[in-house]
DRENFITI-47719 format. One record per atom (N, C-alpha, C, O): z, y, x. Coordinates in pm, whole numbers, plus 50000, padded with zeros to 5 digits. Atoms other than C-alpha are relative to their C-alpha. Example, Ala and Ser with C-alpha at 12.3 -4.5 7.8 and 13.67 -1.06 7.14 Angstrom:
2
500004988150089 507804955051230 500005012050090 500665011850194 499944988149918 507144989451367 500735010949923 500905022049974 
% end
This chain:
249
501605003549916 924443370932860 498765009249951 497975004449869 501634993050067 921463395332775 499064993749970 499134982750027 500895012450014 918593377732659 498255018450024 498165029149964 500644992949983 915363397432806 498884999649892 498784988249848 500874997650102 912743405732554 498854984349959 498594977749858 501215015849984 910103374132636 501024992049965 500584982749898 498765013649984 914003351732636 499784997349809 499764986749748 499465000850076 914173363532315 498774999049873 499064998149753 501125000350041 910603362732192 499244981349977 498364975549915 500435015349995 910693325632292 500754991849892 500174984649810 499184999550094 913753319832096 499904996649830 500284988649745 500254999550170 912453331531778 499044991849941 499154988349823 500535010050036 909613308431785 500554983549969 500104976749876 499535008649994 911363279931826 500564995849882 500364985949812 499395003050187 913803289331507 498844998949901 498964992549796 500884999150133 910553295931311 499544984649945 499434980149831 500525017150007 909273255131437 501074991549953 500974981149888 498795005350066 912783248231375 500604998249865 501594991449839 499764993450094 912823260731054 498964985949883 499144977149799 501435006250075 909283247330942 500174982350034 499334975949971 499695013349996 910403210331040 500274991749968 499834980249970 498835000850083 912903207630878 499484999749838 499774990649761 500684994850105 911083221530584 499134984749940 499234979249830 500915006050008 908653197430609 500214979650027 499534969350022 498925013049955 910993167330702 500164993449817 499664984149754 500015000950165 912513175430315 498854995649898 498884987249807 501275007350072 909273170430176 499284986450012 498384982349939 500725008749972 908473141330330 500604986849929 499974977049890 499415007750048 911443123530204 499575001249848 499454990549789 499965001750090 910723137129875 499164991449889 499334985849781 501225009150043 907303123229852 500294982150016 499824973449943 499405016149991 908973087629979 501064995849850 501084984549801 498895005250083 911773087329704 499365002849883 499894996249793 501185001650080 908773097329451 499244989649983 498944985849871 500825014149966 906703065729598 501094986849921 500824978049839 498975007750062 910163048729532 499934993449876 499674981949840 499755002150130 910783056029198 498434994549915 498414986549822 501385007850082 906753048629085 499724985849994 499354978149905 500235015449993 906683017329270 501434988849882 501334977149844 499335010150035 909813005029097 499625002949793 499214993849722 501054997950145 908533017028720 498314990349990 497764988949881 500975005149980 905402997728832 500514987849957 500284984049842 498735011849970 908082964728924 500354999049843 500374987249807 499254999750144 909342969228565 498744994549922 498814983049879 500935006050097 906352962828375 500204985050007 500704976750083 501045016950051 904662932028178 498934996250025 498054999249943 501415000350046 901832920828266 499244986449958 499234976850036 500135009550051 900322897228049 498435000349963 497955011649955 501255003850031 896612882727957 499694992249888 500484983449856 499765007450103 895212869827659 498494999949903 498275011949884 500985002150045 891802860827460 499505000049876 500344997349791 499594998850140 890392864427146 497904992149959 497074988550042 501135007650013 887072849126968 499265001549843 499564994949744 500495000750078 884772860826744 498894994149929 497875001049930 501305004050085 882252836426508 499175005149889 499635008749781 500744990850105 879342850626328 498504989950001 497744986850093 501895007350049 875962830326153 499375010050149 499995020050185 501044992349967 873152843726400 499045003249917 498434995249846 501204992550099 870792868826224 498075003050048 497135007949985 501265002449940 867712864026464 499784989050056 500674984650129 500335011649927 865562831626571 499385000550090 499035012150068 501014998549971 863262830526809 499444982150084 500064974550158 500645011550013 860772800626825 498675000150102 497865009450106 500985003449871 858422789127110 498934995249941 499194988749840 501365009550001 855002775527075 499064997250112 498425005850172 500814997749867 853202762827343 498534993649955 498734987649849 501475003349983 849032752227348 499374995750085 498505002750136 500615001649862 848052731127624 498744989849964 498594982049870 501715011650002 844452711727671 499494997250152 499565002550263 500325003349803 843132695527963 498404995049955 498144988549854 501185000249939 839432694828076 499254996150129 499255004950216 500514998349905 837612682628326 499195014050082 498955016150201 501034985949986 835592715928344 501155012849974 501705011449864 498894988049988 838152748128378 499635008249893 500495012649817 500574990350067 835842769228187 500234996149800 500535002249697 499825014150116 835972740327904 501495004549938 501665012349844 498604997650043 839932740227878 500255012750000 501345012349943 499884985750040 840132777227856 499445000949888 500175001549789 500244998950132 837982779627597 500704995649871 500945004149785 499755009850069 839332750627378 501595009349992 502205014449898 498174991449946 842832768227474 500115011449934 500995013249850 500254986950135 841712802427307 499894998349877 500525005149796 500435002950146 840122785626999 501574995749927 502144999849826 498645005150078 843352767326940 501115009049960 501435011249843 499024983749974 846122798927056 499385002349887 499914998049784 499754985650116 844612822026818 499624989249798 499724993149681 499665004850153 844172793226525 501425000149966 501745000449847 498755002349998 847972790526613 501045016049933 501865019449847 499814980250023 848622830026608 499745002949849 500595009649790 500554991850105 846762836926288 500944989049881 501354993749775 499565007850111 848342805426090 501595002249994 502164999549889 498334990549991 852412822726218 499695008949947 500635011549872 500584980650112 850792857826040 500014994749857 500854997749771 500035004050125 849632839525757 501484992649933 501674992249811 498515003850084 853472823325698 501105013749957 502105013649886 498934986450018 855062860225702 500085004050106 500745014350095 499404984749892 855312876926090 498825003950010 497724998650024 500764988749923 853932906126165 499564998450141 500374993750220 500535000449862 852012906726476 501175008850113 501025010450234 499164991249919 854812927726611 501124991350075 501794991950178 498645015049915 857132896226670 499644986649987 500164976149948 500775013249943 854312875626786 499525005650153 498955016350174 499924996149849 854232877027169 499844987550078 500454976950063 500685008549923 852322859527425 500974999150104 500995010150158 499184998249864 855082851227731 499654990550128 500194990250239 500275005949893 853182826627903 499084995050040 499034984849971 501625005350041 849302816028010 500035000350140 500275009650217 500535009649929 848472793728243 498524992849995 497854991549892 501645005850011 844832774428419 500404995550104 500475003350199 499775006249902 845882749528640 499294986950054 499184978149969 500855014649938 843952719728848 501174993349962 502324996749937 498915011150009 845272686028808 499084993250080 497864992150067 499995004949871 845452667929140 500204983749978 501094978649909 500145016849927 844812630029244 501085003150110 500565010350195 499765002349893 847502628029492 499974987950080 500374988050196 499875014149971 847352596229571 498635001450128 498804996550240 500594999649926 844052605429735 499845009350124 500005021550126 499944988449860 843622618230099 498355003550045 497584994350072 498684993450068 842882642330079 499795001149804 498954996649727 500184998450128 843622652629740 498925006349941 498505017449974 500634995550072 841272653529487 500215012649853 501265012249790 500044993150155 840812678929163 498914988349883 497724985349868 500945007250129 840152656728855 500015008849883 499045008049808 500264993950113 840712678628599 500445018649983 500465025850083 499174984050023 842272717928435 500974993949899 500764984649821 499164994150180 844942723328168 499915011550064 499835015850180 499104987349984 845822754928039 500564996949926 500854986549867 498244994850126 848382769327837 500035009949965 499295017550028 499544984850091 849522799627615 501174992449964 501344981349914 498365000150114 853022800227503 500315008949959 500445019150027 499574983950083 854062824427229 500914997949925 500934989049839 498775000650052 857312832027133 499835011749860 499175022049870 500334995850084 857592843226776 502105002049938 503024993849938 498864991950035 860772864526647 500084998649859 498965000349812 499854995650127 862012864626275 501485000449978 502314994750050 498255005750038 865562868126087 499704997049894 500235005149817 500085009850127 864502846825792 500504986950121 500244982950234 499335017049916 866462814125890 499084990449927 498774978849953 500785013950112 864452797425620 498864999550026 498254989349994 501585006049999 860862804325732 499924992550194 498894992150262 499915003649872 861932789526088 499174984049993 498254981350070 500395016750022 861242746925948 498155012949956 497725015450069 500914999250034 857592767225774 499685002150148 499274993450226 500694998949838 856802781426107 499994987550090 498824983850105 499945015949967 857372748326270 498434993749978 497464991250049 501045008450125 855112732625982 498755005250072 498034999350152 501254997949951 852502755226043 499135000950079 497944999250056 500354998849845 851932760826412 499584987050084 498784986050177 500825015949961 851722719526455 499194997249962 498434990750033 501315000550042 849082720226191 499075011250031 498025015649985 501814989049966 846962744626329 500054994650167 499184997750248 500405003649797 847132731826713 500985000050067 500625000250184 499134996049874 850312735826895 500694988450030 501454983349947 499655013149939 851202706927083 501224999250084 501564988650137 498574999749949 854762721427236 500675004049980 500715014650042 499194992550086 857242731227052 501224999950113 501954990150122 499024999849911 859622744927355 501595000049940 502444993750002 499035002650004 862512749427173 500345014649858 499445022549828 499574990050111 864622774326857 500865008150108 501144999250189 499194990049974 866852804027036 500805006549888 500005009449799 499094996650091 869502816626809 500785015850049 501375014350156 499534990049963 870842853126853 500885007549905 501005003049791 499764991550064 872542879426726 500105011150046 500865013950139 500684986150007 870962915326686 501015006350103 500885007850225 498844988149986 874112936726726 501024993150070 502034992250000 498635007249898 876612917627005 500905009950041 502095007050039 499384986649962 877762953127124 501244998849921 502164995149994 499434999650097 880022954626799 500424991049948 501264992549859 498825014449984 881062915026813 501065003750106 502295002750099 499255005749866 882162917027144 501475013150036 502445011950110 499124988350018 884062954127067 501004993749916 502124998149942 498785003850078 886282934826810 500554986750024 501534981449971 499035012649945 886962904126984 501045009450111 502255007950126 498944987649868 888332933927281 501705003949887 502905006149899 498614987450086 890522949326998 500874982749959 502064985749943 499225012950057 892082910626888 500154996350105 500714985350112 499555009049879 892382902927213 501775005650084 502785000650132 498814989750013 894552935427247 500944993849985 501714987950061 498975001550078 896432929927001 500924986950014 502134988049996 499425009149947 897412896527098 500734998650091 501654990450097 499634998149857 898102906727433 501695009249976 502715006950042 498904996150003 900692931927274 500864989849982 501654985750066 499005009750053 902322905727039 500604988150119 501454979750091 499415010349891 903062884627361 501095008550106 502135003350146 499424989549956 904302917027548 501534998349877 502744996449881 498284994750048 906622922427293 500974990750027 502034993950081 499355014550027 907972886227257 501065001550169 502275000550186 498925002549859 908972887827667 501205015249998 502405015750022 499274988449999 909872926327625 501504996649922 502525003149948 498565005150085 912792909627391 500674989550038 501844988050003 499035012149928 913982880727554 500085004850129 500414995850206 499184992749874 914692904027867 500815010249904 501925004949897 498694995350103 916842925227626 499305013150022 499835024150004 500214984149970 914872952527712 498495008649889 497585001049855 500974996550063 912322976827501 498345002150060 498085009950152 501804994749993 908152978227518 499345012249980 498955017449876 500194987550027 907223007527615 497845002149991 496964995349939 502134999850017 902943020227656 499654994950068 500404988850145 500955010849905 900523003827827 499575005850115 499165017450109 500494986849863 899623016628189 499054990950052 498944990750174 501585003949948 896672999228255 499654985449909 500364977249850 500725011250076 894212974728110 499074993750044 498485003750083 501585006049960 890982953628225 499394988449900 500004982449810 500815010150073 888662930928079 499074990650072 497994995050111 500325006249983 887732902328190 498145000250000 497715009249928 501374997350042 883332896328222 499574989749928 499404980450007 499975013250018 882582868827995 498145002449903 498105004749782 501294995850063 878272874427916 499764988549861 500044976949833 500275008550092 877352861527646 498324997550001 497295004250016 501875004550011 874282837727605 499894994549877 500864988849828 500545004950142 872462828127272 499774983950033 499874977250136 500005017049956 871932792627240 499324993849907 499464994449785 501425004750058 868732772627183 500124985249964 500864977250020 500325018950038 867762736627015 498864997350039 497905003849997 501685010450012 864862717527096 499434992049888 500224987449805 500165007850094 863202700126880 498394991150013 497454997349964 501015007749972 860362674026964 498794999749898 498895000249775 501124997850087 857022675126841 499984990249932 499934990349809 500355013850021 856702640226835 500424991449846 499934982549777 498775008650138 859862634026539 498865007649895 498725001249790 501044987650103 857182661326336 499194995149954 499064997249834 501495004749962 854012643626390 500024984649957 499034977749933 499935013549989 855272611426355 500914998749799 500934987649745 500595000050087 856072620226006 500155016749889 501035023749838 501104985950070 853502650325840 500805000249863 500565010049793 500024997050173 855052645625488 501575002549965 502115000149857 498424996250013 858722656825542 499975012550029 499145017850102 500324982849898 859432692525611 500924995550141 501254984450182 499325003749916 861382702625908 501385011549971 501585023549957 498474990850032 865062709525848 500685008850168 500805002950276 499574992449900 866422736426096 501425008949929 501465015649826 498374995050061 870522747326061 500615008250084 501655004150135 499024992849904 871492779626286 501354996350031 501754998350145 498755001749959 874822769426277 501245016649997 501275026649925 499214986249986 877742794926414 499705001850160 499554994250256 499824994849823 877622813526734 501695006850002 502375010049905 498914990749991 880772830226894 499625012150157 498975010450261 499634990849826 881412861027179 501515001549983 502035002649873 499515002649933 884042859827335 500905016550110 500395024450190 499864989049871 886482886127525 501024997349992 501654993549893 498655000749992 889532885927740 500715010250072 499835015850137 499464992049967 891922909927870 501584999950058 502524993250013 499265001149923 894262917228106 500965014950014 500525025250064 499434984750044 897012946028026 501905000650053 502944993950045 498354996349931 900172959928187 501085008049953 501285019849982 499034988450099 902802973427979 501405004250067 502044996050132 498394994649943 906202994928085 500704994849940 500524992849820 498345003450124 909522982527962 501135006750055 501425008850173 498654984949992 912713007727902 501304989150008 502464993450015 
% end
């Protein structure tokens, strides 16, 4: 049977389409095989997690002092508070703290209400000024407390200890955690009769570092005016946790 030119053209197109289909199918099979082999490698990995902690002495302290005054007249309460707050700041500076490390963190002037009355009435006003002091000399903390209280501070909110270079400590903790995780993975691989390969992936758990604080009651210090105020910063720690996937052979 003799084919016409039109039939030959259609047949040629069909042959080309068939060839392209075969090529696409072959590529799909190859990709599927690659994906299967990739999944197989991941399935043969060992997933381990571990943590590490680095302890260090704090190198920075923040002491927070407050001056609170009350009066029936708002202007009088504010004026008395300003005078005593200035005296406290001057005493702190005299103790060896530069002005750049003395910061006002809160100031308020609020009415004092008698809520038993209907309607409630204002019985007076309370003025409050809070100052935060930063020092890297741990030996000065007790002197700061004594100087501030003697100058008129009547609200010591606490002492907060911190570490200035937390990034370096966290990196050290991460390195230790990874090393511990690798040792754990090595032990598992040996128990399975396999060899530990390189790490496939790794991630860290977020563990925010929080500086710790201690509160000291002013009443205790004022009850024993002749004794120094002992302050011990102790130790603080920075921890890190990692999860690592290792290949095995």
